[in-house]
N, C-alpha and C positions, 0 to 999 in steps of 0.2 A: 766476272767482270773485266773488260776489255783495259789493255795498259794506255797510258796517254799516248804511247806511241802507235799503237793501232788506229786510235781515233785520230791521229794528225793523220796518218798515211793513209785513213781507208778513200777511196775514190767513190763518192758516192756516185757518180754517173754510172759506175759499173750496175750497182742495183736497180736504177731507173733504167739503163739500157735492156737489163735482163727483163723487167717488168715490161716492158715494150714488147719484148719477145713473147712472153707469157699471154700478154693482152692478145696478140696476134692468133695465137691457137685458141683463145678462149673464142675469139670474133669468128675465126676459121669454122670452130666446132657448131657455134651457134648456128652458121649459114648451111653448114653440113646438114644438120639437125632440122631444119627447116626444108631443105630440099628432101631429105627422105621422107618429112612427114606430107609436104606438099605436092611432091612430084611422083612420090613412089608408092606410100604406104596407100593412099586413098585412091590411087587410078587402079591399083591390083583389085582393094576392097571394090571398086564400082563395076571392074569388067572381068573379074576371073572368080570362080568359084572353086569346090572341091578342095580334098584335103593337102595338093598341091599349093594351092595358092593359100590357104590355112597359114601353112607352115612358112611361106614365104614371108606373110605378114607379120607372123613371130618372129621372125629372124629381123626385118626390119624394125620392127619395135622395138627390140633389144639393141639393136645399132643407134634407134633414136633415143634411147636411154642412155647410151654409152655416150653420144654427142652431148647431150643434156648435162651430164658428171662433167663430162670434160669443160664445156662452157662454162659451169659454175667453179669447180674446182680450179681452173686455171685463172678465172678471173680472180678468186680470193687470193692467189699467190701474187699475180699483178699488183693487186690492191696492198698486200702485204709488204712488198717490196717496195713500192712508189710510198707508202706510210713510212716505211723504216728508214730511207733515204730523207724524207721529209723533216721527221722528227730529230734523225741525228743532226741535220745541218746547223740546228741551234747550239748544241754542247760542242760540236766540234769549231763552229764561231768563236764560242768562247773559250777554248783550249789557244787556239791559235792566237787570238788577242793577248792571253796570258803569256804565252811564249816571247810573242814579240815585244810584250813590256820587260818581261826577264833581259832579252838580250839588248833593249835600249838602256836598260839599268845596269848592264855588264855583270847581272847574274848568271848563275849557272843552275840549269835545272837536271837535276838526277834523276837516274834511270827509274828511282822508285817514288818520282813524284816531289821530293824535297826539293828546296831551292836555297842555294848557298849564296850570301852575300859577304861583301868585303867590310872590312874596317871603314868605319867612318865616325863623323863627330869628333868631340872630344872630353876628357875627363877633365871635369872642373879644376881637380887639385893639382893635376901633374901636367895638364893640357895636352896627353899622349892621345891617339886617336883610339876609340873604342873598338874591342875587337870584334870580326864577323863571328858569323856562325850559319846555321841552317835553320830555315823553317818548313814544319811539315803540314803540310795541308790538313784542317781541322772538318771533321764531319760537320758542324755547327757553325763553322766559318769565323771561329774565335781563335786566339791563340794556343799554339799548340801546347800541350802539356811537357815537353821537351824540348832542351836546348837552352841557351843562354838563359841568366836567372831571371830576365824581364819577362819570358815567356813561361817559367815556372809562376812567378807570382805577379800576373798583369797586374792586380789591383791593390797592390800592398807595396806602399813606400817604405813599410819600415822594415821589411824583409828584403828589399832589393839592395844591391849593394851601392854606396854614395855614387853619385853621377851617372846611374843608368836607369833613374826612373824619370820622366819627364817634369814630374812637380820639381824635382832638383836640379833644374837646369839641362833637362834634355837627356836624350840616350843616341844611340847609333841609328841615324835616320833610314837606315838601310833594311833594318828590321821588319819594320812596319810594311814597308813596302815589299819585301820578299814574302812576307807572311800572307799579305793580298794575293799575292802571285800564286803562291801556294795553293790558298783556299781557293780561288777561282779554278786551277787545274785539278783539285781535288773534287770540285763540286760539279765540271764538266765532265769528268770521267764517271762520278757516280750518277749522273741523270743519263750519260750513254749506256750504263751496264741497266739501269731501269729498263730503257727503251729496247735494247737489245734483248733482254730476258723476257719482256711482254712478246715481242714478236717471234722469237725463238720457240716458245711454249706453242704459239699459235701454228706456227709453220710445221713444226714437226706432227702435228696430228692431221694435214693434208696429205694423206697418202691413201692409195687406192691397193685391193688385193689383186695378186698377179693374176693377168689374163684378161683385166678390165672387164669381167662379165657384169655388168652393173646392176645388183638386185635391189628389192627394195627398201634394205636394210643399208646398204651403200648409198641409194638417193636418201634417203631419209637422213642419213649422217651429216650430208650437205649442210642442213638446218642446222645439226649442231656446232660445224664447223664453222660456219657463218656467224653464230652466236660467239664463237670463239675471236674471233678475228674483230666483230664489232667491240667486244670488250677491251682488243690489245689496240685496236686504231683508233677507238673512239677521240683522241686529241686530235687526229688527221682529217677523220672524217665524223661526222657526229651527227646521229639520227636529230638533234635538235636544231642543227640547222635546215633541215627540211621544213619546208613553211607547213603551218598546221591550224586552219581556221582562218586561212587568208582568201582574199578573192582569187579567181582564177587568173586574175593579170598579174597579181603580185606571184601566183604560182610560176607562171610564165617567166616573168622577169628573173627570178631567183635563177631557174634551169638556163636563162639564156645568159645569163650572165657569169656560168660554169665552163671552165675548159672542157672540152672532150673527155681529158684524162678523169678529172673531176666527177664528169658525169657518169663515166664507165663505174668510178670507185662508188659513189652513193647507189646507182642501180646494182652493185653486187653486193654490196653490205645490207642493204637496206631494201629489196626488191617488195615487198608489202607495201612500203611508205610510198613509195616511186610509182609504182603499178595504181595506186589509188590517188595519184596527184591530177585532179581535174586542171588542165589548159596547158598541158604539155603534152609533145607528140605522142599521138597514140601507136606510131610503131615501138616508141620507148616503153610506155605501158605494157605494151602485149608482150614485149620480151621479158619483163620484170614480172609480169604475172604469171606467164607459163613457167617461169621458176618457181613461185608458189605453189601454183597448181599441181607441178608434178613430184615435189617434195610432201605435198599433203595428201595425194594420192596414194603415195608410196606408205606413209603414214598409215592410214586407214586400213589399206590392204594389208600392214603388217598386224595391226590391233586385230583385225577379223579373223586372220590366219592363229593370231595367239589366245582366241576366247578357249576357255575352260571346255570339257565336253558339256552337253544338255543338262541342267539338273532335272530331276523327277519335275513334271508340272503340277501335279497333285500330292498333297500330303494331307494325312489325317489332322485334325484339329479338335483340341475339345475332348471331353468325357467319353463322348461318345463316339468321338473318331470322326467326325464328318470331314469330309473331303474338301477342301481348298485349295485355292492357287498357290503355289510355292513362291513366297517371296523372292528367293534366289532366282527361281526359274523366270520370274516376272523381270527382274534387274537384266538378267543374261538376253533374255528377248527382246527387250526393249534397245540393249545396246547393239545387238544384233542388227535390228531392224534399221536404227539410225545409222549405224558403220556402210551397212548393205547398199541403204538408199542412197547416200553421199556417194558411193562407189558408181552406181546405176547412172546417177547425175552426170557424174564427171565422165563416165563412158559415152555418153551421149554429147557431152562438150568437146570431147576429144575427140570422137566421129567427125565432128563439123571443123576442128582446129586441123585436121587430117586432110579434109577435103580436098583436092587439087585444085590450085589456081587454073583458070582457063575451062574449066568445066561448065555446069549451069550455074556455077556459084563464083564469087571472087575469093581472094583468100579472106582468110577469118581473123580478125583483131580481138583478144581478149584485154578487155580496156578494165576488169576489175573480177576478182574472185576472192572469195571468204566461204570457207567450207563449215566454218564453226557457229557464226553469229544467225540466230534465231533458225531459220528453217534453211539455210545458205543463202549464198548471195551470186549473183554473176551477172556481169554487163559484157556482151558479146555481140561486134559488129560484123556484118557482112559486107567487106570492103574498106578501105581507108575512110573515116570520115572527114580526115582532116583535107582531103582533095577532093571531095563529091561535090557535084554540082546539087542534087538532090540528098538531103538526108530524111532519115524518117525515122525516129523514135518509139517502138512500142512498148508500153507499160502493162504487163500483165495483172492480173486479179485476183479475185478471194480464192484461197486455197494452192495459191502457187507456191511450189516447196522446188528445192534442188533436187530430189530425186524425181521428180516428173516433170523437169524444164526441158525434156526432148519435144514436148509439143508447143512448147512457147517458141522455142526455136526453131522449130519447123514452120511456124506461121510468119517468122520474119524472113525465112528462107522464101517463103511463098510470095511475100510483098516483093523481095528484089526481084523474083524473077519476072513476076506481074509487071511491075513500073519500068525495070529497066528495058522489057520489051516496047515500052511507049516511045522511048527516047533512045536507041540504039547508041547515038553517038555521045551521050554524055555518059557521066561516071554517077554511081549511086552505092548509097551506103543505108543500110536496114540495120538499125540496132535493138535488140534485145534488152531493156533495163530492168532488171530484177535487183535493186539494191535498196530494198525496204521489206520490212516486216508485215509481209499481207496476212489479212486474217485467215484465220482457218477455217472458220465455220461462217454459216451466213445469217443466221437470226441471233446469236448471241456475241457476235464479232464484227461481221459486215455492216451491222447496222449503227457502229461507233465511228467516231472521227479521228478517234487517238491515231489509228493507223496512217492516215491520210495526212494528220498533223505532225506525226513523227518523220514519214517519209518524204514529205514535200521540200524542206530545205536540201536535203540530199537530192532530188532531184532538179530542182533550179539550179545547185551548183553544177551539175553533171551538165546540162545544156548550156548554161554560160561557159562552162570550159570548151564544150564544143565550138562555140563563137569564138573564142580566144584562139583554139588551135588553129582554126578555118582562117583566122585574119581579120574577122571583123563580121558584123550581122549581115552584109551581102554578098557575102564569097560562097555562100551555099543557101537554096532555097530548102527550109526545114518544116518539116511535120512532125506534131509530137502528137500521138494517138495512144489510148487508154482504153484498155476493156474491162467492162464490168467495173469492179472497186478501182482498177488502174486509172479509171476518168477522174474517180473522186481524186485520187493523189494529184491529177494534172491540176484541177481545178482548185486545190487548195496551193499549190505551187505557183501558179499564177498570180494569186493575190500578194506573194513575196518578192520585194524588188523591183517593183512595177516601174520605178524610177529608171532601171538600167535599161529599159524597153521591152518589149515583148518576148515572151518566152520560146514562140516561136512564129513561124510565118502563116500557117496551117494548125488547127486544131481540129482532132477527130473523136469522136466519143461512140464506142459501140457497147451497145446492150449497158448504157450507163444508168445505175440506180440514182444519180444527181453530181453534181460537180460542187455543190457547196457555194453556188451563185445563182442569182434569181434569173439572170438574164446573160445571152451570148456576149454582150458589150462589154459584160463584167470580168471578162477571162482576158483584157489587154488586149484584144485584137478585135477588128472589124469583124461584125456580125456575118458578114457576108464569107469571111475564112473561118467560120466555126462550121463544122459537119457531125452530121449524128446519123445513127441508123439502129433499128432494132429488129430483133427474131420474133420466130413463132415458138411454140411450144412453152419451155420452160422460161425463155427469155422475157416473156411477156410478164412473168410472176417476179422476176429480178425488177424489172423496171416498176410495175406496180407497186412492188415493195418499197423501192427506193421513193418514189414519191408520197407513200402513206407514213414514211419516217421522216420526212423532210420536216421543215421548219413551219409546218402549220398548213392550214386552207390556202387552197391557190399557190403553193409550192410546185413550182416547174421542173421538168427533169428535161436533157437535151432533146428527147424526141417528141416534147410538145410544142405545139405551134407557136404558143406565147414564149417560149425560148427565145425565140428569134433568131435561130442558126438556120442553116440548111439542113433539110432532112433528106437523106439519100434514099433511093429506094435498095431493099433488100431483099433478097431470097433466102436467108438463113432460117433453115429448119426450126434452129434452136441456139440456146444460149453460146455455143461453142461453135457454130457452123458458117461463120462469117468468112473463114479462109478456105473454104470448100474450093477444088479446080473448077476455071470457067465458072464461077458463080458470078453473078450481078453486084453483090457483095463485096467481092475481091476486087473487082476490077474496077468499082466504083474509089475503092480506097486508093487503090494504084493511079487511078487519073489524078486524084488529089496530089500524091506524093510524087508525081513526074510532073506537075504544074500543068495538066491538061484539065483544070476546072471545068470548061465548057463542055466537057465529055461525059462529066458526073450527070447521072439519071437520078431525076429528084422525085421524091414521092410526092 
């Protein structure tokens, strides 16, 4: 517990100055990490082969992890020091006001916090001044149980000496004033002690092993450190302050109303919440989500490594000893597959994040990541959508999972390269949006609307957020495209919030089984801004099946003439070949994305 003298003399500016220094280290570490990832690791992977290159990449990966850890932990120290200074300011003000009151009243504040007051008032019998005394601050703000009789018996006129109880003609008027001052001093010191204890406990945990070779355990511990500081600094920066369920305009207003220091604190303490906030700058979301991504990957790799040895797969069962699959083995196998799948998907994401800017692709932005929800979730952009002249959002369909996300990321890569080649002087951003629970099966799940109904509001919010972060509907030409069931999600999303305007400038449906509307005009854009294409092989079955399970006889899908949109020529041999290099299918999509609609080859 601090003394009142320590609370009086502490210079809170020294804490904030130190916080600024830790903040600079955090920011520099983040910049250094980006440089390692974007300018070193990816370039070696792309251009060098062999054991030497592999070893160099391993060393650089370790360096990147070190910088990631420094960025996070130094940011937590910055937040702790700023929070400590901010919270101590109130009890320090309370203390200084009490000391000023004591000085004005000619009272003496003693080293132990008690307050000595002089004689005052008068005895009603002999008219002599009533004696002075000392008031000790109380835990509850009442009169102290020690001192003159009035303090010992505050509510009993029968037990108080004559002339010293207010009901009997008054008492020493200084006594109550001194008690109030002493209580204020005690309350201020008590509040400061509680604050100091919270932050001291959290800061004591922020330490690294000698040598700073950050392994998975160290990186995963960052999440625990963050949780401890969230508990300590909740009064300073509360997760409840971050908008939830609000419009993207409200999200942006909240963010823009913060100081840079406050933005840093929220992003450090609550990276998942900030990273998922549609409407704020993509660079901010990327930084926050990379922290979530790194901690999640470390946790999954640790858990995979800690799995016990494989149990026996088959065990005897029943009186005849028939061999059946061991339940323990099945649980072990399922968990191993789940963890390995998450790590595989994250490896593909990490490879894209580390791709050097200035190659055939621009810098990547991680706009959302959640390895736990359903089959995993990720939203990743090629290029900054906030500053893009042309933005394309690709929504994948049935069977999309985090473990297999590499193929969908590659499609967005191809769309970027093909589109940007048509307009070399303009900025592009192509985004893989996988933030919904995609159906796992075609017959039993993809034929149901529930997945689209659940995912559509999230997609609509994301598209609104892009528009908000870009600065308005006219700042970027936006194309929203869905493959397979992804087009169904888009169709449902267009029906929500239409009063706010079209969800995009152009809509593309690729291999679509249906968009839950009967006509292109029902999508909220002009029919000539709706584009569709189909493929051969199994794609015929997907589209035929969609028509079959539609809303009855005469139901149309986007590749039907009666739907009313543009039907683009396609040379895709199957349901997944729309992005084959140099294909007409890919070129037609790129023409729409780049605004070269007159170059689209129609069927």
